C-alpha positions as a Markdown table, in Angstrom:
| # | Residue | x | y | z |
|---|---|---|---|---|
| 1 | Met | -136.3 | 166.4 | 72.0 |
| 2 | Arg | -135.1 | 168.0 | 68.8 |
| 3 | Trp | -135.2 | 164.9 | 66.7 |
| 4 | Phe | -139.0 | 165.1 | 66.7 |
| 5 | Lys | -138.6 | 168.4 | 64.8 |
| 6 | Met | -136.3 | 166.8 | 62.1 |
| 7 | Leu | -137.8 | 164.3 | 59.8 |
| 8 | Pro | -135.5 | 161.4 | 59.0 |
| 9 | Leu | -134.3 | 160.9 | 55.4 |
| 10 | Leu | -136.6 | 158.4 | 53.8 |
| 11 | Ile | -136.3 | 156.9 | 50.4 |
| 12 | Leu | -138.9 | 154.9 | 48.6 |
| 13 | Ala | -137.3 | 153.1 | 45.8 |
| 14 | Ala | -138.6 | 150.6 | 43.3 |
| 15 | Gly | -135.5 | 148.4 | 43.0 |
| 16 | Ser | -133.2 | 149.3 | 40.2 |
| 17 | Thr | -136.0 | 150.6 | 37.9 |
| 18 | Cys | -135.9 | 154.0 | 36.4 |
| 19 | His | -136.2 | 157.2 | 38.5 |
| 20 | Ala | -139.5 | 158.2 | 37.0 |
| 21 | Glu | -141.2 | 155.1 | 38.6 |
| 22 | Ala | -139.7 | 155.9 | 42.0 |
| 23 | Thr | -141.2 | 159.4 | 42.0 |
| 24 | Arg | -144.7 | 157.9 | 42.0 |
| 25 | Ala | -144.2 | 156.9 | 45.6 |
| 26 | Arg | -144.2 | 159.4 | 48.4 |
| 27 | Ile | -144.1 | 159.7 | 52.2 |
| 28 | Val | -147.2 | 161.1 | 53.8 |
| 29 | Lys | -146.4 | 161.0 | 57.5 |
| 30 | Val | -143.6 | 159.7 | 59.9 |
| 31 | Leu | -144.4 | 159.1 | 63.6 |
| 32 | Pro | -141.3 | 158.3 | 65.7 |
| 33 | His | -142.0 | 156.3 | 68.9 |
| 34 | Leu | -139.6 | 155.3 | 71.7 |
| 35 | Leu | -140.1 | 151.7 | 72.9 |
| 36 | Asp | -139.9 | 150.6 | 76.5 |
| 37 | Leu | -138.0 | 147.5 | 77.7 |
| 38 | Glu | -141.0 | 145.4 | 76.8 |
| 39 | Gly | -141.2 | 146.8 | 73.3 |
| 40 | Arg | -144.3 | 148.9 | 73.9 |
| 41 | His | -144.8 | 152.5 | 72.8 |
| 42 | Thr | -147.9 | 153.1 | 74.8 |
| 43 | Leu | -149.7 | 151.5 | 77.8 |
| 44 | Ser | -153.2 | 151.8 | 76.3 |
| 45 | Pro | -154.8 | 152.7 | 72.9 |
| 46 | Ser | -155.6 | 156.3 | 74.0 |
| 47 | Leu | -153.7 | 159.0 | 72.0 |
| 48 | Tyr | -153.4 | 161.0 | 75.2 |
| 49 | Glu | -151.9 | 158.1 | 77.1 |
| 50 | Arg | -149.5 | 157.5 | 74.2 |
| 51 | Asp | -148.2 | 161.0 | 74.3 |
| 52 | Ala | -147.9 | 160.9 | 78.1 |
| 53 | Tyr | -145.9 | 157.7 | 78.0 |
| 54 | Gln | -143.7 | 159.0 | 75.2 |
| 55 | Ala | -142.9 | 162.1 | 77.4 |
| 56 | Phe | -142.1 | 159.7 | 80.3 |
| 57 | Leu | -139.7 | 157.6 | 78.1 |
| 58 | His | -138.0 | 160.8 | 76.9 |
| 59 | Lys | -137.3 | 161.8 | 80.5 |
| 60 | Asn | -136.2 | 158.3 | 81.4 |
| 61 | Pro | -133.9 | 157.1 | 78.6 |
| 62 | Glu | -132.6 | 154.1 | 80.7 |
| 63 | Lys | -136.1 | 152.6 | 80.3 |
| 64 | Cys | -135.9 | 152.7 | 76.4 |
| 65 | Ser | -135.0 | 149.7 | 74.3 |
| 66 | Gly | -135.5 | 151.1 | 70.8 |
| 67 | Leu | -137.1 | 153.5 | 68.4 |
| 68 | Arg | -139.9 | 152.6 | 66.0 |
| 69 | Phe | -140.8 | 154.8 | 63.0 |
| 70 | Asp | -144.4 | 154.3 | 61.8 |
| 71 | Ile | -144.5 | 155.5 | 58.2 |
| 72 | Gln | -147.5 | 156.3 | 56.1 |
| 73 | Trp | -146.7 | 156.1 | 52.4 |
| 74 | Lys | -148.5 | 156.2 | 49.1 |
| 75 | Ala | -147.5 | 154.5 | 45.9 |
| 76 | Asn | -149.2 | 154.3 | 42.6 |
| 77 | Ala | -148.2 | 152.4 | 39.5 |
| 78 | Val | -144.8 | 151.1 | 40.6 |
| 79 | Asp | -143.1 | 147.7 | 40.2 |
| 80 | Arg | -144.7 | 145.8 | 43.0 |
| 81 | Ser | -142.2 | 143.0 | 43.1 |
| 82 | Gln | -139.2 | 145.2 | 44.0 |
| 83 | Phe | -140.7 | 147.9 | 46.2 |
| 84 | Lys | -138.6 | 148.8 | 49.3 |
| 85 | Leu | -138.9 | 151.3 | 52.2 |
| 86 | Arg | -135.5 | 152.6 | 53.2 |
| 87 | Met | -134.5 | 155.0 | 56.0 |
| 88 | Glu | -131.1 | 156.5 | 56.8 |
| 89 | Ile | -130.7 | 157.7 | 60.4 |
| 90 | Arg | -127.9 | 159.9 | 61.7 |
| 91 | Gly | -127.2 | 159.5 | 65.4 |
| 92 | Ser | -125.2 | 161.8 | 67.8 |
| 93 | Gln | -122.7 | 159.0 | 68.7 |
| 94 | Glu | -122.3 | 157.3 | 65.3 |
| 95 | Ala | -120.3 | 158.7 | 62.4 |
| 96 | Asn | -122.0 | 156.6 | 59.7 |
| 97 | Pro | -125.7 | 156.6 | 59.2 |
| 98 | Val | -127.7 | 153.6 | 60.3 |
| 99 | Val | -129.7 | 152.2 | 57.4 |
| 100 | Leu | -133.0 | 150.4 | 57.9 |
| 101 | Glu | -134.5 | 148.7 | 54.9 |
| 102 | Gln | -137.6 | 146.6 | 54.4 |
| 103 | Ser | -139.4 | 145.1 | 51.5 |
| 104 | Val | -143.0 | 146.0 | 51.6 |
| 105 | Pro | -145.8 | 144.2 | 49.8 |
| 106 | Leu | -148.2 | 146.5 | 47.9 |
| 107 | Lys | -151.8 | 145.7 | 48.5 |
| 108 | Arg | -154.9 | 146.9 | 46.7 |
| 109 | Trp | -155.0 | 150.3 | 48.4 |
| 110 | Pro | -152.4 | 152.9 | 47.4 |
| 111 | Arg | -151.9 | 154.2 | 51.0 |
| 112 | Arg | -150.3 | 152.1 | 53.6 |
| 113 | Trp | -148.6 | 152.1 | 57.0 |
| 114 | Ser | -145.3 | 150.3 | 57.7 |
| 115 | Ser | -142.9 | 150.3 | 60.6 |
| 116 | Leu | -139.1 | 150.3 | 60.8 |
| 117 | Thr | -137.5 | 149.6 | 64.1 |
| 118 | Leu | -134.1 | 150.6 | 65.4 |
| 119 | Asp | -133.3 | 148.5 | 68.5 |
| 120 | Gly | -130.7 | 146.6 | 70.4 |
| 121 | Asp | -127.0 | 147.5 | 69.9 |
| 122 | Ser | -127.8 | 149.7 | 66.9 |
| 123 | Phe | -130.1 | 151.9 | 69.1 |
| 124 | Arg | -127.5 | 152.2 | 71.9 |
| 125 | Lys | -124.7 | 153.0 | 69.5 |
| 126 | Ala | -126.6 | 155.6 | 67.5 |
| 127 | Gly | -127.4 | 157.8 | 70.5 |
| 128 | Glu | -129.9 | 160.6 | 70.0 |
| 129 | Val | -131.3 | 160.8 | 66.5 |
| 130 | Ile | -130.2 | 164.1 | 64.9 |
| 131 | Ala | -131.2 | 163.6 | 61.2 |
């Protein structure tokens, strides 16, 4: 599908602090995964099996219940109390973008993985992700 080729708009923000602090955070990698009716993105821990199951879910959209974005990000020297991960998703059937937002605690290490999930009615209303 073409939405794999287009990375969603991601914004890392440090609350209402100045823009200079927000630029110290960056997105390293985004992995979009379709979820089946039981909320799984793979049947086993194998990367080959994950890719095969994702291809199966792409061919059978009636067996999908949502879309999860696994996001690897890096942040140095930001206000740890107000740090949020925010994603805006444009769907083929929805005029307004769907906004997913989550507060993320910063741990000792600057690199971290977080997940944002689009599921339920929001997933069905959005249609195919185009941006």
